[in-house]
C-alpha positions in Angstrom: -37.1 -70.4 -7.0 -38.6 -70.5 -10.5 -35.4 -71.8 -12.0 -35.1 -74.5 -9.3 -38.7 -75.5 -9.9 -38.1 -75.8 -13.6 -35.0 -78.0 -13.0 -36.9 -80.3 -10.6 -39.7 -80.7 -13.1 -37.2 -81.7 -15.7 -35.6 -84.2 -13.3 -39.0 -85.7 -12.6 -39.5 -86.2 -16.4 -42.3 -83.6 -16.8 -40.3 -82.0 -19.7 -37.3 -82.7 -21.8 -36.5 -79.3 -23.2 -36.2 -75.6 -22.3 -37.2 -72.5 -24.4 -35.5 -69.3 -23.5 -34.6 -66.0 -25.1 -30.8 -66.5 -24.9 -28.5 -68.6 -22.8 -27.7 -65.6 -20.6 -31.4 -65.5 -19.6 -31.2 -69.1 -18.5 -28.3 -69.2 -16.1 -26.1 -66.4 -14.8 -23.9 -68.2 -12.3 -21.5 -71.1 -12.6 -23.7 -73.4 -10.4 -26.8 -73.1 -12.5 -25.1 -73.2 -15.9 -23.1 -76.3 -14.7 -26.4 -78.1 -13.8 -28.0 -77.2 -17.2 -24.9 -78.3 -19.2 -24.6 -81.6 -17.3 -28.3 -82.5 -17.8 -28.0 -81.6 -21.5 -24.8 -83.8 -21.8 -26.6 -86.7 -20.1 -29.6 -86.3 -22.3 -32.0 -85.5 -19.5 -32.5 -82.2 -21.3 -32.8 -83.1 -25.0 -33.0 -79.6 -26.4 -32.5 -76.0 -25.3 -34.2 -73.7 -27.9 -33.3 -70.0 -28.1 -34.2 -67.3 -30.7 -30.8 -67.7 -32.4 -30.2 -71.5 -32.3 -30.9 -74.8 -30.5 -28.5 -76.8 -28.3 -28.5 -80.6 -28.2 -26.7 -83.3 -26.1 -24.0 -84.1 -28.9 -23.1 -80.4 -29.3 -19.7 -79.0 -28.4 -19.6 -78.6 -24.7 -16.7 -76.2 -24.8 -18.6 -73.6 -26.9 -21.6 -73.8 -24.6 -19.3 -73.3 -21.6 -17.9 -70.2 -23.3 -21.3 -68.7 -23.9 -22.4 -69.4 -20.3 -19.2 -67.9 -19.1 -19.7 -64.7 -21.1 -23.3 -64.5 -19.7 -22.0 -64.9 -16.2 -19.3 -62.2 -16.7 -21.9 -59.8 -18.3 -24.1 -60.2 -15.2 -21.2 -59.5 -12.9 -20.1 -56.4 -14.9 -23.7 -55.2 -15.0 -24.1 -55.5 -11.3 -20.8 -53.5 -10.7 -21.9 -50.8 -13.2 -25.3 -50.4 -11.5 -23.7 -50.1 -8.1 -21.2 -47.6 -9.5 -23.9 -45.6 -11.1 -26.0 -45.4 -7.9 -22.9 -44.4 -5.9 -22.1 -41.6 -8.4 -25.7 -40.4 -8.2 -25.4 -40.3 -4.4 -22.1 -38.3 -4.7 -24.1 -35.8 -6.8 -26.6 -35.4 -3.9 -29.4 -37.3 -5.6 -30.9 -40.0 -3.3 -30.9 -43.2 -5.4 -33.8 -44.9 -3.8 -37.5 -44.5 -2.8 -38.4 -41.2 -1.3 -39.3 -41.2 2.4 -42.6 -39.9 3.8 -43.1 -36.2 3.0 -41.4 -36.6 -0.4 -42.3 -38.0 -3.8 -40.1 -39.6 -6.5 -40.6 -37.5 -9.7 -40.4 -40.0 -12.6 -40.0 -37.2 -15.2 -37.0 -35.4 -13.6 -35.7 -38.5 -11.8 -35.4 -36.4 -8.7 -37.2 -36.2 -5.3 -39.8 -33.6 -4.8 -41.6 -32.3 -1.7 -45.0 -33.8 -1.1 -47.0 -30.7 -0.4 -49.7 -32.4 1.7 -47.6 -34.7 3.8 -44.5 -32.5 4.2 -46.2 -30.0 6.6 -47.5 -32.9 8.7 -44.0 -34.4 9.0 -42.5 -31.0 9.9 -45.3 -30.6 12.6 -44.5 -34.0 14.0 -40.8 -33.1 14.4 -41.8 -29.8 16.2 -44.3 -31.7 18.4 -41.8 -34.3 19.5 -39.0 -31.8 20.1 -41.2 -30.3 23.0 -40.5 -33.6 24.9 -44.1 -33.9 25.9 -45.2 -36.7 23.5 -44.5 -40.5 23.3 -43.8 -42.2 20.1 -47.3 -43.6 20.2 -48.6 -40.0 20.4 -46.7 -39.0 17.3 -48.0 -42.1 15.5 -51.6 -41.1 16.4 -50.8 -37.5 15.4 -49.7 -38.7 12.0 -52.6 -41.2 11.7 -55.2 -38.5 12.3 -53.6 -36.5 9.4 -53.6 -39.3 6.9 -50.1 -40.8 7.4 -50.5 -44.4 8.4 -49.3 -47.9 7.5 -49.6 -48.5 3.8 -48.6 -44.9 3.1 -44.9 -45.3 3.9 -41.9 -44.5 1.7 -43.6 -42.1 -0.6 -46.5 -44.4 -1.5 -50.1 -43.3 -1.1 -52.6 -45.0 1.2 -55.9 -45.9 -0.3 -58.1 -46.1 2.8 -57.6 -48.3 5.8 -54.3 -48.6 7.5 -53.2 -48.3 11.1 -51.0 -45.9 13.0 -47.3 -46.3 12.4 -45.4 -48.6 14.8 -42.9 -47.2 17.3 -39.9 -48.3 15.3 -41.4 -46.7 12.2 -41.8 -43.4 14.0 -38.3 -43.6 15.5 -36.9 -44.3 12.0 -38.8 -41.3 10.6 -37.7 -38.9 13.4 -34.1 -40.0 13.1 -33.8 -39.9 9.3 -31.3 -37.2 8.3 -33.0 -36.9 5.0 -35.4 -34.5 6.6 -32.7 -31.9 7.2 -31.1 -32.3 3.8 -28.7 -35.2 4.1 -29.0 -38.9 3.5 -27.1 -42.2 4.2 -26.3 -44.5 1.3 -24.0 -47.6 1.5 -22.8 -46.6 4.9 -21.8 -43.0 4.0 -23.5 -39.7 4.6 -24.1 -37.3 1.7 -25.5 -33.8 1.4 -28.6 -34.0 -0.7 -29.9 -31.6 -3.3 -33.5 -32.2 -2.2 -35.4 -29.6 -0.1 -35.0 -30.0 3.7 -38.3 -30.2 5.7 -36.7 -29.3 9.0 -33.7 -27.4 10.2 -30.6 -29.1 11.5 -31.2 -27.5 14.9 -34.7 -28.9 15.1 -33.5 -32.3 14.0 -30.8 -32.3 16.7 -33.4 -31.4 19.4 -35.5 -34.3 18.3 -32.4 -36.7 18.5 -31.8 -35.5 22.1 -35.4 -36.3 23.1 -35.2 -39.7 21.4 -32.1 -40.4 23.4 -33.7 -39.2 26.7 -36.8 -41.4 26.1 -35.0 -44.5 24.8 
């Protein structure tokens, strides 16, 4: 959106130049770099200034195309490498995302630790629902009364206010395999190295109740 807004302002004549760190920060796909190069060739953009050099309408278009192409390939390679790294992390049993309720992301060790306060509440919620005497709304109120509410989801604290979790949020919580020590990532199930909050037997009982009450 910011790039498109900038280009529209240039087309309206509000500016005739662009300042950027490097060309690879200006456009990272063939559509955007083609638009930039065309406007520079036509003189609509009269100068692109980077830390290293400036680009003008009479400059060699081929060289600029090569630089943009290298930037585009770098972006593609980086994306592949990031995905590969996260996948490898998952294979090692480390959940490569934000910790769910009852856990915390430890920025020092880059691992997921148990939230001492909320973990017991989450465990009690599983045990309560496994008795097949509570609705999802009852579990939401149970959690709410113990400080787990909207605004405190996914490992983030709630600073006052908030409402009880919605039905779909409670369902997601109760059906999340993370709590018995596994997790899903990119469509695959992995055994995690994090501490489980509930046993697999308790988790399975909860799934049966969810199916009965669905």
